[in-house]
N, C-alpha and C positions, 0 to 999 in steps of 0.2 A: 605785381600786385594787381588784384582785380577788385577794386572797391569803387562803387559808383552809387550815387543817389539821384533820385528823380522825384520831385514834388509834383503831385497832381491835385488840383482842386483844393478842397478844404482839408488841408493837413494830412492827406493820404500820402504816405511815403513808401516807396519801394527801394530796398537796398539790395544791391547785387551781392550774392555770396561769392566766396573766393576759391580759387584753385590752389592757393598757397596756405598751408596749415598755420604757418606763423602769423598770417594776417587775420585769421579767424577772430581772435579777440578784438581787433579793431573793427571788424564787421559787426560783432556783437555790440560794441560801444556805440557805433553809428546807429544801429537799429534801436538800441535802448534809448538813445538821446532823441529819437523822433517822438517818443512818448506813446507810440502806437503798439498795442499788444499784438496786432497782426504782424507788424514788421519784426517784432522780437521773436514771435513764434517761428518764423522762417529759419532762424539760426539753429533750431533744434531738429533732431531727426524724429519727426512725428510724435505721436503720443507716448512712445516707448522711452523717449529720452528722460533722464532723471535729473531733477534739480534738488540740491541738498541745502535748504535754507538754514539749517543748524545741524551740528554733529548728530548723527544717528537718525536723521529724518530724511527719507528719500521720497520725493513726490514725482508723479507722472501725470500725463493727461490734464484733465481739468484742474486737479489739485495743484499741479505745477503752474498752470496758467494763473490761478488765483494768487499763488505766492509771489510770482513775478509781478503781477499787477500791484501788489503792495509796494514793491520797490519803485515801480513806475509812478505810483500815486504820490510819491514824494515830490514829483515835479522837478527833480534835480538831475543834472547831467552826471554821467559816470565817466571817469577817465581811466584808461588802462595802460599798463606797460608790461609787455611780454618779457618775462625773465628767462625762460627756457622753453624750447620746443624740441620734442623728441618724436621722430616719425619712423614707424616701421610699416611698410606696405601701405595699407589704407587706414591705419590707426595712428593718432597723434596724442601725446601727453603734453599738455600746455600748463606751464606754471606762470601765473599772471598776477601782478600787483594791481589793485584797483582801489579807487576812492570815489565816494559820493559825498559832496560837501556843498553846503550853502544853506540859505534860509528855507526851512520846510514849509508845508502848507499852513501851519499854525504861526508862522513868522519866527519861530525859534530856530536857532542854528542847529543843523543836522550834520553829523560827520560819521560816516560809516566807511570802514576800509578793511581790506583783507588781502590774503594771497591765495588765489584760487588754484586748485589742482583739478584740471578739467581734462576730459577725454573727448576727442572729436573723431569722426569717421568720414572718410571720403566716399561719397555716394557714386553710383554708376554714372552719374552725370559729371563726375570729376570735382564736385563742389563739397566743401567741408561743412559739417553740422555737428553740434554738440550731441553726444550720447550721454555724457555725465557732466553736469555743471555743478561743481562743488566750491562755491565762492569763499568759504571759510576753511579751505582744504588743509591748511597747516595748523589750524587751531587744535589745541589739546582738548580732547573730550573729558568730561568729568566722569570718572569711573568709580 
């Protein structure tokens, strides 16, 4: 496992990416829990990576960043548990249970959970990054 964190100055946090696909969700959680949009952006493969905030909605680039900022804005930690990891060459399918729980910014209790169906790709540097982050991956879409 290659997960490390380093805090510099005023809450600037850098999280090391991993060479082990199975550990990528833990890297995501560690990055998310810093509260830093920059730390979180590093777990995605550039602007082309897709975030699916609800069934049928695919966001990339600045739209993805804004949607993720909404989750970060809750000010609550995320916990993850990797259920399955399937790797073929430089592509991994990750099935991950996750929970965000606690008092939200308004003081009201917030509880959001899901089972993500995510796809990560190993870069030329050997490190894994999401190309598709589908946090509600097993939810049934209303058709």
